[in-house]
Legacy VTK file of the C-alpha trace (Angstrom):
# vtk DataFile Version 3.0
C-alpha trace
ASCII
DATASET POLYDATA
POINTS 328 float
86.929 100.416 74.453
90.544 99.669 73.658
91.090 97.019 70.923
94.570 97.813 69.646
97.864 96.485 71.131
101.191 98.326 71.333
103.320 98.501 68.150
105.884 96.387 69.711
103.430 93.526 69.582
102.620 93.785 65.906
103.327 90.961 63.476
106.958 90.950 62.083
106.904 91.552 58.508
107.416 88.444 56.425
109.784 87.955 53.516
112.705 89.852 55.352
116.136 88.616 55.952
116.585 86.611 59.080
119.461 86.971 61.589
119.138 83.782 63.351
116.697 81.385 64.834
114.238 81.472 67.708
113.282 78.068 69.543
111.834 76.812 72.706
113.510 74.612 75.274
110.780 72.591 76.953
113.052 71.308 79.425
114.290 74.684 80.775
110.994 76.403 79.739
112.849 79.327 77.893
112.991 80.863 74.497
116.402 80.544 72.929
117.888 82.832 70.195
120.716 81.676 68.094
122.041 84.278 65.776
124.524 86.888 64.363
126.446 88.684 66.960
124.598 91.913 66.182
121.499 90.243 67.595
122.752 88.337 70.499
124.873 91.353 71.625
121.834 93.658 71.595
119.667 91.225 73.256
122.260 90.752 76.226
122.668 94.494 76.532
119.067 95.387 76.497
117.740 92.560 78.428
120.077 91.837 81.513
117.787 89.205 82.684
118.516 87.030 79.902
121.009 84.011 80.210
123.975 85.133 78.141
126.146 82.367 78.437
127.840 81.132 75.243
128.722 83.148 72.154
125.749 83.748 69.654
123.263 82.488 72.110
120.548 84.210 74.274
118.080 82.502 76.544
114.890 84.031 77.919
112.652 82.612 80.514
109.292 82.189 78.819
106.476 84.579 80.025
104.386 87.315 78.421
106.588 90.181 79.176
109.572 88.414 77.549
107.488 87.439 74.399
106.605 90.981 74.028
110.320 92.023 74.155
111.371 89.238 72.022
108.717 90.328 69.397
110.033 93.852 69.377
113.603 92.653 68.854
112.389 90.568 65.891
110.851 93.677 64.427
114.363 95.059 64.136
116.135 91.694 63.438
113.790 89.074 62.052
114.540 85.441 63.347
113.237 82.213 61.808
111.115 80.471 64.249
111.612 76.793 64.569
108.624 75.012 62.735
107.842 72.759 65.867
107.661 75.891 68.027
105.624 78.114 65.487
102.155 77.343 66.974
103.611 77.817 70.608
105.100 81.112 69.671
101.825 82.373 68.054
99.968 81.352 70.941
102.320 83.015 73.424
102.302 86.269 71.379
98.526 86.320 71.411
98.476 85.853 75.172
100.816 88.834 75.395
98.777 91.057 73.171
95.555 90.225 75.209
97.323 90.890 78.419
98.656 94.323 77.010
95.133 95.295 76.192
93.720 94.068 79.561
96.384 96.056 81.319
95.541 99.350 79.279
91.977 98.753 80.081
92.602 98.437 83.758
94.306 101.705 83.848
91.692 103.625 81.783
88.524 101.864 82.671
89.089 99.634 85.973
87.029 96.391 85.763
85.094 95.037 88.506
84.401 91.386 88.989
82.128 89.322 91.113
83.154 85.622 92.253
80.746 82.925 91.288
78.022 82.226 94.117
78.549 78.490 93.791
82.001 78.711 94.692
82.381 81.604 97.019
80.474 82.410 100.085
80.449 86.166 100.711
79.886 89.547 99.295
82.505 92.030 98.077
82.570 95.632 98.477
82.879 97.538 95.305
86.596 98.433 95.834
87.116 94.770 96.462
85.432 93.781 93.199
87.820 96.264 91.584
90.691 94.590 93.109
89.512 91.266 91.917
89.024 92.585 88.342
92.759 93.826 88.699
94.092 90.474 89.770
92.184 88.769 86.951
93.516 91.002 84.391
97.145 90.638 85.328
97.388 87.150 87.095
100.708 88.047 88.735
100.791 91.085 90.998
101.227 92.545 94.369
97.854 93.538 96.140
99.302 96.182 98.543
96.062 97.517 99.986
96.228 99.088 103.511
95.409 96.829 106.586
91.727 96.377 107.023
90.691 96.327 103.456
90.372 92.828 102.848
93.379 91.472 100.967
92.739 88.097 102.061
89.151 87.934 101.033
90.107 89.476 97.524
92.903 86.728 97.126
90.253 84.031 98.012
87.711 85.604 95.662
90.396 85.186 92.932
90.899 81.341 93.704
87.029 81.058 93.425
86.809 82.730 90.238
89.607 81.317 88.496
89.273 77.895 90.045
92.951 77.552 89.298
93.679 74.696 91.653
95.686 73.149 93.273
96.567 76.338 94.910
99.345 76.876 97.675
99.045 79.726 100.198
102.393 80.812 101.926
101.882 82.695 105.121
103.779 83.619 108.230
103.472 80.750 110.936
100.856 82.642 113.147
98.499 83.079 110.426
98.166 79.321 109.391
94.954 78.790 111.451
93.362 82.100 110.290
93.899 81.357 106.706
92.578 77.670 107.168
89.484 79.245 108.604
88.998 81.913 105.922
89.509 79.296 103.219
86.866 77.055 104.707
84.511 80.047 105.351
84.640 81.656 101.931
85.569 78.807 99.602
84.171 75.678 101.183
81.155 76.336 103.648
79.849 72.948 102.348
83.227 71.071 103.345
83.703 69.904 99.722
86.924 71.900 98.970
89.686 70.006 100.309
92.378 71.849 102.329
95.649 70.539 103.629
98.075 72.229 106.108
101.616 71.171 105.233
103.630 70.410 108.352
107.309 69.812 109.299
110.658 70.459 107.231
110.767 66.941 105.999
108.792 66.336 102.887
106.057 63.564 102.750
103.482 62.531 100.258
100.882 65.090 100.327
97.347 63.930 100.364
95.085 65.252 97.338
93.682 68.732 98.169
92.547 71.840 96.344
94.345 74.298 98.597
97.512 73.652 100.638
98.762 76.176 103.262
102.415 76.310 104.326
104.276 78.804 106.410
107.546 80.611 105.426
109.847 78.787 107.570
109.010 75.385 106.146
109.712 76.506 102.514
113.344 75.599 102.694
112.572 72.029 103.412
110.146 71.780 100.537
112.378 73.748 98.071
112.988 71.033 95.611
109.582 69.524 95.944
106.972 72.116 95.671
107.848 73.251 92.145
107.169 69.657 90.982
103.754 69.306 92.463
101.664 71.121 89.618
100.499 74.177 91.578
98.562 76.360 89.476
98.289 79.404 91.874
100.677 80.609 94.630
99.559 83.295 97.128
102.131 84.845 99.231
100.618 86.675 102.430
102.801 89.224 104.025
104.896 89.028 101.009
107.357 91.534 102.680
108.782 88.356 104.327
110.626 87.956 100.950
112.204 91.320 100.882
115.525 89.843 101.460
117.198 87.444 98.938
120.056 85.018 99.488
118.170 82.729 101.840
116.823 79.252 101.367
113.348 80.603 102.002
113.616 83.242 99.232
115.069 80.829 96.835
112.200 78.164 97.538
109.552 80.929 96.870
111.300 81.917 93.671
111.303 78.387 92.350
107.729 77.902 93.412
106.525 81.149 91.874
108.307 80.239 88.592
106.462 76.964 88.406
102.844 78.616 88.792
100.704 80.531 86.202
99.146 82.649 88.690
101.045 84.468 91.666
99.274 86.812 94.017
101.338 88.613 96.679
99.604 90.348 99.481
101.241 93.029 101.710
99.653 96.069 103.527
103.483 97.470 104.112
104.660 99.702 101.656
108.216 98.736 100.871
109.052 100.327 97.630
110.900 103.136 99.057
113.618 100.628 99.712
115.113 99.549 96.443
116.449 96.362 97.743
113.371 95.099 99.199
110.872 96.020 96.498
113.276 94.761 93.832
113.343 91.344 95.690
109.599 91.283 96.092
108.841 92.086 92.478
111.415 89.458 91.399
109.323 86.785 92.891
106.375 88.050 90.981
108.007 88.890 87.698
111.646 87.952 87.479
113.739 90.947 86.518
110.776 93.146 85.655
112.788 95.992 87.278
116.076 94.703 85.585
118.933 93.256 87.246
120.225 94.673 90.526
123.124 96.614 89.110
120.833 98.328 86.486
117.926 98.960 89.020
120.132 100.425 91.618
121.968 102.625 89.051
118.726 104.032 87.391
116.220 103.916 90.200
118.236 104.361 93.350
120.929 106.963 94.469
123.611 105.091 92.785
125.034 101.715 91.920
124.575 99.246 94.768
122.686 101.705 96.878
119.124 100.555 98.335
117.245 103.890 98.618
115.054 104.754 95.844
115.529 108.318 94.569
111.927 108.810 93.703
109.472 106.234 95.263
106.303 107.758 94.152
107.580 107.377 90.679
108.565 103.784 91.171
105.098 102.996 92.603
103.480 104.718 89.745
105.451 102.602 87.277
104.585 99.442 89.235
100.767 100.239 89.166
100.944 101.424 85.304
102.423 98.090 84.321
100.061 95.978 86.298
102.353 94.731 88.894
100.921 96.472 91.953
97.576 97.902 93.266
97.326 99.842 96.505
94.303 101.670 97.948
LINES 1 329
328 0 1 2 3 4 5 6 7 8 9 10 11 12 13 14 15 16 17 18 19 20 21 22 23 24 25 26 27 28 29 30 31 32 33 34 35 36 37 38 39 40 41 42 43 44 45 46 47 48 49 50 51 52 53 54 55 56 57 58 59 60 61 62 63 64 65 66 67 68 69 70 71 72 73 74 75 76 77 78 79 80 81 82 83 84 85 86 87 88 89 90 91 92 93 94 95 96 97 98 99 100 101 102 103 104 105 106 107 108 109 110 111 112 113 114 115 116 117 118 119 120 121 122 123 124 125 126 127 128 129 130 131 132 133 134 135 136 137 138 139 140 141 142 143 144 145 146 147 148 149 150 151 152 153 154 155 156 157 158 159 160 161 162 163 164 165 166 167 168 169 170 171 172 173 174 175 176 177 178 179 180 181 182 183 184 185 186 187 188 189 190 191 192 193 194 195 196 197 198 199 200 201 202 203 204 205 206 207 208 209 210 211 212 213 214 215 216 217 218 219 220 221 222 223 224 225 226 227 228 229 230 231 232 233 234 235 236 237 238 239 240 241 242 243 244 245 246 247 248 249 250 251 252 253 254 255 256 257 258 259 260 261 262 263 264 265 266 267 268 269 270 271 272 273 274 275 276 277 278 279 280 281 282 283 284 285 286 287 288 289 290 291 292 293 294 295 296 297 298 299 300 301 302 303 304 305 306 307 308 309 310 311 312 313 314 315 316 317 318 319 320 321 322 323 324 325 326 327
């Protein structure tokens, strides 16, 4: 049983000289460092995903990976945490520690999970229970099982187990009816779970529901609306649809993902041999997990701004090891 977390998540020793402050911006949902040049310069150099605008300031979108990296930075350069944000930081750090332990356990002793019978109608195969356990331990990941292995049912089992509603499922247009049937079959055989299919590019007042289904071509019309509706879970089916950025569809998906606590991507198409495509997909799940594009293309591909990954097997292993992808 693994019960220790990595050294970069240990407590920052008390009583040391501080080099600046750390505070939380509730409006932008980011952690902000204001400090001496030695701190902010290092932060901007090591973490290209941070917002480095302004001298002596570095801003980091709040999620558990960033919390771990900030804690690692503070072990080297202690920061004074704003008093009103102390409890928030302690809770975020504890969440990052628990995730690190769960991730290590998933690698060494893969967990299995079974959805509750009262909210899920169906039986999972052993490897699907393992897939459910993986999703429960990571909460933001790409399930990249081959076609026919039941990615849909595993995603629905995740919803049944977490009950993290309201949830939104984003699918290709031709799969709308299939997903509606599967949701009603596995999650709502008694018709108590409310399902609504979003229609049209023009936003309207959505009826109350537990699960909403929308297709990718409509995302651009709902770009500003969906992130404000309080979705707890987003499921992106055939996530290779988001392999190219720079579109309204991609931008809308990115904003939606950022607003959700759980993000599950489904794709049976292995795309991690194309750097640009997997970089875009992973960015939806965990922004800049693979660094910014310049850093990623330089280190993982055949050169700056090239799209072909030099060692795709190593990249796939990295994504699996870090809890970002599961493929069987």
